[in-house]
N, C-alpha and C positions, 0 to 999 in steps of 0.2 A: 738591797732593801733600804727604804728611806729611814733616816734616823728618828723621825718623829711620826707618831701614829695619832690621828684624830678620829674619834668615834662620834657619829651623829645618828639620828633615828632613821632618816629617809635617804634613799639614793639621790633624789632630786636636790636635797639640801647638800649632800656630799658633792654633787656635780657643781653647784654654784660656788661652794667654798674652794673647790679645786682651782677655779679660775683665778683666785686671789693669792694662792700660795704656790710655791715652787715645787720642784721634784723632791725636795727634802721631806715632804709631807705625804704620808700614805693615809688616805681618807676612806674609812669604811662605814657602812650603815648597819644598824641593828634591825632595820625594817620593823619599826614599832617597838613594843614592849619585848623584853627578853626573858623576864622572870615574873612569876606571880604565884598566888595561892593555888593549890591544886584544884582542878575543876570538879572532881567527883567526891571530894571529902571536905570537911570543915577547914582543916589546915591551920587551926589555931588551938594552942594548948590552953584551955580555959582554966586549968588547975595550976598552971605554971606561968603566972603573970601575963597571960594572953600572948605568949610568944608565937609569932607566925612561922609556919613551915613553908618556905618558898621553894618552888621547883621551876626548872627551865621549861619554857613553853613548848608544847609539841610542835614539831616542824621546824624548830630553830637549831637543830643539831649542826647542820653545815655552817650556818652563820656563826655559831659559837666556836666551832673549830677554826674558822678563818680568823676570828677575833683573837683567840688564844695564840695562834701562830704569829699574828702581827704584833701583839703586845710583847711577846717573848723576845722578838728580834729588835724591837724599838728601844731607843735610849730614853725617849720621853713619850708619855701617853697623855693625850689631851681628850677630855670627855666634854663634848660640845652639844649636849642635849638641850632641850628647850628651856628658856629662862623662867620657869615657874616651879611650883611644888612637884608636879608630876615629872617634869624634866629632871629635877634634882633627885627624885626617888629613882628614876631610871639610871642616872649616873651612879648612885650608890649601889644599886643592884648589879651594875656592871663590875664595880670594884670587888663585890663579894663573889660573883660568879666566876670572874676571870682570875680571882685571887691575886689582885694587883698589889705590888709593893707600894706602900704608902709614899715612899720617896719619889716614885714614878708618876703618881697621880696628879694631874693638873686639871682642875675644873675651870672651863671657860664658858662664858655665856654672852650672847649678844642679842639685843632686841631688834636688830636689823642685820641682814646678811649682805653687808657692803664691804668693800676692800678695807676701808678705814676701820670699821667696827671689828672685822675679823682679825686684822693685824694687831689692833690694840688689845684685843682679848688674849691673843696668843702671847703677846709681850707682857701681859699682866695676869697670869693665871692665879687662881685662888684654890682654896680647899673646899670640899663638899660641905654645904651647910646642913648639918645633921638635924637642926631644928625643923627646917623645911621638909627634910626626909621624914621625920617623925610625924609631922602634921599629915603628910600623905599616907604614911603607914596607918595612922589612927583612923583616917577616913576609910581606907581599904578594909581594915580589920572590923571596924564597926559595921560597915555595910555588909560584910560577909556574915557576921554574927546575926544581924537582923534577917537577912535573906535565908540563911540556912535553918534558922529556928522558926521563922514565920511560915515559910513555904510549905513544909510538911503538914503544918497545922491547917493550911488552906486545902491541901489534898484530902485531908481527913474530914474536914467539916463542910467543904463545898464541892470540889471536883478535882480529879488528878491533874497533874501537869501545870498547876497554877504556880505563880511565884509572886513574892512581895519584895519591895525595896524601900529603903528608908526615905529617900527623896522622891523616887518615882511614885510611891503611894500617896504622897502629899500632892504631887502634881495631878494625879487622878482625882483626888478629893476636890481640888479646885474646880476641875471640869464637871464633876458630878454635881457639886453644889451650885454651880452656875446654871446647869441644866434644870435643877430643881427650882431655882428662882424663876427661870423662864416658864416652866410648867405652872407655877403658882401665880404667875403674873396675870392680872385681869386688865385687858386693854380698855381704855376709855376713849370716847370720840368727842370731837368738837369741830365746829365749822370755821375754817380759815377764809377770810375775805380778801380777795385781790382785785385790783382794777387796772385797766389799761386806758390811759388818757392820751389825747392829742394836744400838743402845744400849738401856739399860734403859727410857728414856723413849719408845722407839719410833722415834727419829730414826735416819737412816742415816749411816754413815761409810765413805768410800772410802779405801782404803789400797793401797800398792804396795810390792813387794819391791825393795830397792835393787839387788840382784844380778840378773844374767841367766843363764839356763841355755842351754847350747849344744846339748844333745841331748834327744831324747824320753825316753831312759832317766832322765836327771837330773830332768826335769819330773815324770814319773810317780812317781819315788821321793819327791819332795818332796810332791806332792799326796796320795800314799798316807799319808805321815806326818801329814798334817793331818786325816785322817778321825778323827772322835771327839775331836779336840783341844779343849781349853778355852782360849779367847783372852781376854786382858784388856789394859787400858791400863797399860803399864809406866812411862810418863813423858810429861810435857807440858812442853815448853820454849817460852818466849816470849822474843822478842828485838825490841827497838825498832830501827827503821832509818829513814833519811831518803832520800827520792828528790829529787835536785836538779833544778831547773828547766833546760830546754834553752836554748841560745843563740838569739838572734834569727836570722832567715833570711839566708843568703847565697844567691847564684844556685844553687849546687849543692844545698844542703839544701832550698831551696824546690822545686827540680825533683824531689828524692827524695820529699819529703812529699806534694806534689801528685800524684805518681804513686801513692804508697801509699794515701793517703786518698781522693783524688778520681778516681783512675784516669786522670789526664791524661798524655798523652805529653809528652816534654821540649819539643818545638817548640810544642805547644798551651799549655803552661804559660807559655812565654816570650811567645807572641803575646798571651795574656790579660794578663800582667803589664805588657807594653808599653802596652796600652790603658789599664790602671789608672794607670800612670805619666803617660801623656800627658793623661789627664783630670784630673790633679792629686790623685789619691787615695792614691798610695804614692810612696815615694822611688825613686831609680833602681834598676832591677832587675838590672843587670849589675855585681855586686860580690862580692868575696871578703872583705870587711871585716865584722867583728863589732862594730864601734864604733857607739855611739849617742851623739848629741850631748847636751850638757847640757840643751838645750831639750826634746829628745825624752824624756830620762829624767824630767824634771819633769812633762811632759804625761802620760806613762804612769803615774807614781806617783799623780797626782791622780785618774786614772780608776780605778785599783785601789782607792784609799782610798774613793772615792765609792761604788763598787759592792760592795766586800767588807769594808772597814774597814782600819785601820792594821796589824793583825797579819798581813795578807796581803801587805804591801809589803816588799820586800827589794832594796835597790840592788845591782846587779852590773855590773861592767865585764869583758867577755869579751875574751880575747886571741886574735887571729887566728893559726891554726896552718897555714893553707894554704901550700903551697910557693910562694914567689915572689909572695905577695899584693901586688897593685899598687894604686896610687892611694889617697888617704886618703878613700875613700868612707865612707858609713854603711852599716849593715846595711839590709836591706829592711824597711820599716815603714810604717804609715799616716802620712799627713801631718797628720792630725787624729784623735786617739784618741777624741774624742767622736762621731765619725762611725762608727756601728756597722754600717752597710750601705752598699755602694757597687757601682756597675755596673748596666747596663741589661739584663742577662740572667742566667740561673741560674748559668752557669759563672763569669762575672765576680764575681758575688756570693759564690759558694763560695770562690774563690781569695782575694778580699779578706778574707772571714771568717777563713780560715786564717792569713793574714798578721797580722790584728788579734789573733787568739788567741795566736799565737806571740810577738808583741811584748809583749803583756800578761804571758804566762807567764814570759818572760825576766827580768822584774823582780818576780816574786812569790816568796813564801816557799817553802821546800822542803816537800814533803809528808811528814807523819809516818806511818809504817807500823808496825803490830805484826805480826810474823811468828811463826806458831805451828807447831811440829813435834810430832806425837804419835807415840809408839812403841807398837806392838802386838806382844805376844809370846804364845807358847802353851806348853803343857806337854809337847808331843810332839817338838819339835825346837828348835834354837838360833837359827833364822832370825828376823829382825825385819822387820816391815812398818812403813811410815811413812805418815802422812797429813799433808799440808802445806796451810796456809791462811794468808791474811793479810787484815788489815782496815786501812783508812785511818782513822787516828784524827784527823788534821787534813789537809784536802785541799790546802791551799796552792795551788800553780799548777794542780793537777789540777782545780780548780774551773772553769778555762776551757780547759785543753788536755790531751788524752789522748795518750800517746805510743805506744799499741799494746798494752801489757801491763799496763795500769793498773786492770783490773777487780779488785775485791776478791774473794778466794776465801774465803768464810766457812766455818768449821767449826762443827758443832753444839756446844752446851755439854756439857762432860764433865769427869771428874776421874780422877786416878790410881787404879788398882785396880779400876775398873769392869769388870764382865764383859761381853764382847761375844758376840753370837750370829752365827755365820758363815752368811750367806745363800747366797753364791756365791763361788767362786774360779776365775779364768780364767788360763790360761797361753797367751798368744797369740804366735805367731811374728811377729817384727818384723825388717825388713831395713834394713841401713845404706843411707843415701842417697848418691847421687853428688853431686859439687859442683853447686851451683845454677847454672843458666844465668843470664846477665845479662838483667835488664829494662833499659829505657832509663835510668831513674834510677840503678840500681845500676852501670851502665856509667859514668855520670857520676861517681859516687862513686869508682870505681876509677881513672878518669883523673885525678881530683883528687888522690888518694893518691899516684899516681906522678909528679905534677907535669906531666902531659901536657895541654896546652891551657890555656885561661883562661876566665873566666865568659862572655865573648862568643863563644867557639868551641865550647862543648859541644854546644849544640843544632844548629848547622849541621853539625858533624862527624857526628852520629848520623843526621841527615836525609840527608846526602850518601851515606853507605855503603849506605843503603837504596835511594836513588834509583838508584845504580849497580848494584843487584841483587847486591851482594857479601854482603848480610845481609838476612834477612827477619824481620819480627816476626810470630809465629804462635802460635796455640793448637794443642796436640797432645794427643790423647785419652789417650795412654799405652796400655799393653798389659795384657791380663788376666794375673793372676798368682795361683797357688794359695798359700794359707798355712794352717798347721795351728793348731788351737785345742783345748786340753784344758780341760774344765770339771768342777769338783767341786761337786755339789749333792746335798744330802740323803745324804751318805756314799757317793755313786757318782761314778765318773770316766767321762766320755764323751770321745771323740775325733772331731773333724770336720775336713774339709778344705773351706775356704771360698775364695771368689774376691774379688780386689780389683783396681782399676785402678792399675797401677804407673807412676810417672814421668809422669803427666799434667801439662801445663804450660799456663799462660795468659799471653799477651802477653809472650813471651820472645824473645830474639834468637838466631837460628840462622844459621850461615854457609851460603851457597849453594855448590853445586859449583864455580862459577866463582870465588867468593870464596876457597875453599880452594886452588884451583890458583894463583890470583894470589898469595895469601899464601905458598904454598910456593916459588914463583919468587923473590919478593922476599926471603924468609928465606934462600934458597940463595945469591943473588947480591948482595943489598943489606942484609944483616943489620945492618950498622953504621948504616944510615940509618933503619931502622924498629926500632931497638933502643930499649927503654923509657928507659934511662938517657940515651942520646944525645938522644932527643927532649925529655926534661926539661931537659937541658943547653942545648939550643937555646932553650927558653923562658926560661931564666935569662939567656942572652945578650940576648934582647929586653928583659928587665928592666934589664940593664946599660946598654943603649942608651938606654932611657927615662930612666935616672938620669944620663945624660951621661957614663958611665964608659968606654964603648968606642965606636968610630966604626963606623957601620953598613956602609959599603962594605967595610971591612977584614974584618968578621965574615962577610959574604957571600963574599968571596974565599977566606977560610980554609975555608969549607964547600965551595964550588963546585969548586975546583981538583981535589981528589981525587975528588969525586963525578962530575965530567965524565969524568975518566980511567977511572973504573969503568964508566961507561956505554959508552964506546968499546970497552973490553976485553970487556964482556959481549956486545956486538953481534957481535964476532968469534968469541968462544970458546964461548958457551953454545949448547946444543942447542935445537931447537923443544920447547916445554914444554906438553904437552897433557894432563898427568895421565893418560896412556894406561896401560891395564891389559889384559893378555890374559886373557879369561875362559875360553877353551877352544876346542874345535874343533866345528863344526857336523857332526853325524853323517851328515847327508844329502849334504853337498857336500864335506866334508873341509876346508873353509875355516876359517881362524882368525877368531874373533869377539873384537872389542876394545870397550872402553868408553873414551871420551875426550872432550875438549872440541873441538867443531867450530865452524864459522863462526857457527852459530845457537844454540850452547849445548851442554850435555851430550848425547852421542849414542852409539848402538851402530853399529859398523862391522863388516861381514862381508866378508872379503877384504882384499887388500893394496892400499895406495894406489898403488904403482908397477907393479902387475900389468897385463897386457893386458886382462883382464876387469875391467870397472868394478865397484868394491865396492858393496854395498847398505848403506843407512843407515836408522836409525830414531831419533827423538828420545826421550829419557827422559821419563817422566811426572812429575807434581808430587810424587808420594810415593816416587819412586825416587832413589837417590843413587849418585853415581859410585863411591864407596868400598865400597858394600855390595851392589850389584846382582850377581846370579849369571847363569850361562850359561842356565839354564832361562828366567828372566824376559827375558833379552836375545833369545833365540830366539822367544819369544812376541811380542815387539814387532816382530821382523823378519817375522813371518807376516802382518802387515797392510801395506797394505789387502787385504781378503779378501771375495770375493763369497759371500754366504750364500744366494742364491737369486734368482729373478725374481718381479716383481710388476707386473702391467699391461704385460707384455712388455718390461720394462726391468730391468736388474740392480740388486740392492740390495747396496751395498758398505759394509762396516764398516771404519772407519779411525780413526787418531789425527789430530787437527788442532791448529791453533794455540791453540784455546780448549777443547781436550779431545776425547774420543772422540765419534764421530757415525756415523749411517747416511746414505749419499748415495743419492738416487734421483731420476731425471729432473732432474739438475742442482740439486736442492735438498738442504739439509742438515738433519738432525734429530738433536739432541743426546741422548745417553744420560743416564739418571738418574745422580745422583752415586753411588748405591749399586751401579751396574752396571759391569761391565768388558766390553770388546769380545769377549773369549773366550766370554762367556755368551750372546751374541746369536746366536740362530738365526733362520730365516725367519719363524716366527710372531711373535716379539718385534719383529723389524725392521718387519713390516707394522703392528703395533700402534703403534710409534713414529711411523711415517709418517702413519697416520690421526689419531693424537693431535696431531701437528704441524699437520696440515691443519685440524683442528677449532679449534685455537688461532688459526691464521691467519684462519679465517672470523670468529671472534669479534673479532679485532683489526681487521678491515677494516670501516670505516663507509661510505666511498664510494670508488669507483674510476673516475675520469674518464680513460678511456684516451686519448682524443683529445689532451687537454692534458697527459697523463703526470703526473697529480696523484692522490695517494691521501690520504684522510683516515683516520687510524688511531687506535686506542686504545692508549695507551702506559702505561708504569709510573706516570707522573704525570698521566695524563688524555689527552684527545684532542689530536692534533697533525696538521700537514699535512706530507706528504713530496713534494718536488718537486726534480728534477734532482740527486738524491743528497743533498739537504740537508733538514733538518728545521726547521719553523717553528712556534713557539708560537702559540696562538690568544689573541686579546684576551680579558680577563675578561668573562664573561657570554655568550660566543659559544655558540650551540647547534649542536654539530657535525652533528647529524642533518639540520638544515635548510639546510646550506650547499650552494650549487651551484658549478660550476666558476668562474664570474665572481667570486663572493665569495671563493673561495680565492685567485684571482690577485690580488685587491685586498689581501688579508692578506699574501701573499708580497711584494708591491710595497712595503709599509709596515713590514715586520718584518725584523730581522736574523736570519740562520739561527743555530740553536743550535750551541754548540760541544760536540763529543762528548767525554765524559769517560771513555770506555771505555779500559781499560788491557789490554795484553797480559799473559799469565800469566808469572810469573817462573820462571826455571829455577834 
């Protein structure tokens, strides 16, 4: 047995460290957290100074036994969990759970997993920083208190199975309030005038009028005045400018740029960055520091000079501006700048390349840009058109890193006084745009600006609000919109009405109906708890605890006493909160029709809950919203299920189901096409759907061993066996057509059933 035992969180981190240390070190992984508050109870003694009751996590029994055996036999124990508050807390939990002798405990931390950093940490162990542990304990305890007290209130007042979180609820509020801004936005239109001219040498020049016209009359008047006008270049202004290099990556800016450039979600970016860190390729990925070590600055400079020359190098030290930036970490950078590629798949390589480029750019010279503005006038009116362009005269950092608007916009050669020939002039109606919906990275940016959350909490917060179905990330096609365009060509003005897609979005965050109702309830009764400034203030309190300036139990008490009183008051005084809205009266029955949140989500209700006659219900569909659905659409939903005819002496019933609309016939279900609605389905189309479904089923079935209740089926990913409600993958090389019942039973015996990944539709 090795004399020294090192404990880390992940097997991949253990594997990397093992490369740098000899056989004298036994390296084990906790595989994540090892101890936490119990899942099904509060686990905090609110009457005894908020003492937490921690328990070992389920499924960690074997890991704990291995750790106990290893530390018992080792002379020295090193705990090498991540270098932040969460890592410090895991280290402390390990000492408590394993009952480690304090003389044996050596806390080591490194911001990069390289040979030098690992050996230096082992040679200079420290003690666990209890202030950092307490800051993490305070966060965990406070979040548990909020969740455990608010969630049952939501069950009682809105619907079962809801949950609330301190930071998550604030993130939902941001998204709901942005959606409300968009809904309240009134778009205004104006006409933008552009022109295409030909220069004497035959090249083209595109110019634009700086002013906008509000009415058709103004547009026509201006275009009329340009008929027969003589245009020429009145002035050319050139201005030199510099574009400064961006700072190296923090967690937030990495998430934003990986989202913008690589289309990665926030959680995907963090998962990939974690893998690069654990493989020793980059420094620690949870940081709000812009600092780069002296060694890193030297390494980056050497690489810049080698690749581009001395003139491209420019030493910079960036100052961290994030509210409450914690721990003296470095920014995210490669551990070795000479390594130009890292990672064993495309996504890892892309993220590493982005980090390498940004690190290089941060220490490179500014780009020199020449900006040119050309003024075009005519002899028939006083309006001026402008053409703008720019050219990069020295690329500097742009040689490795583009920030999104760095493409040179070249203008053709020209000189003052040159006469221009007007080819075409367009006046196109343009509409003001509503505020942009948040993407995941832009939500992180907003949270950082407000001081809500920290580098370790951004990704989990955004994942949680989506898992709870308070927020969905979606593409939406937008709606057709008419716009007007006037065109002047060859002395004649034409007018056309064209169509465009308005407000189409891709991968943006939308609040669900349940998210809106929960937010409205929390804003109504707990505005002080999900207030942006208050949430940022709590984060600052955690920072103060980490700095040893305030005591964590006292901070929790100060929060919890008024919070708990508010919970009790709201239980008694608040009404049931369903987001209910009266849509109108059903003309056939005279019953009121409502839209509201029900036990299973947003729904329509016809009739009164407390009446003798039982109300009728219908669930809203994916494209319908609590706030916008009208009486006509509600009555249409209530008209289903509907029998549309008989086929083979059995009724064909059209209805809405858990996974969308369908036709039911002889106890089998046939889904409608995505482009169809139930109201369109008549008897002929219903029969078509049934026959199409049967044909698909025939093609799907390879064997049906009725006696053994086994089916061999063609699936999305190839043939598989279905038995006793479970699916079994076939071994590679198996010829499905040649299987008999005995061979199927043998495969079932030796194969674990596949886990279904099918998800229910979100409301």
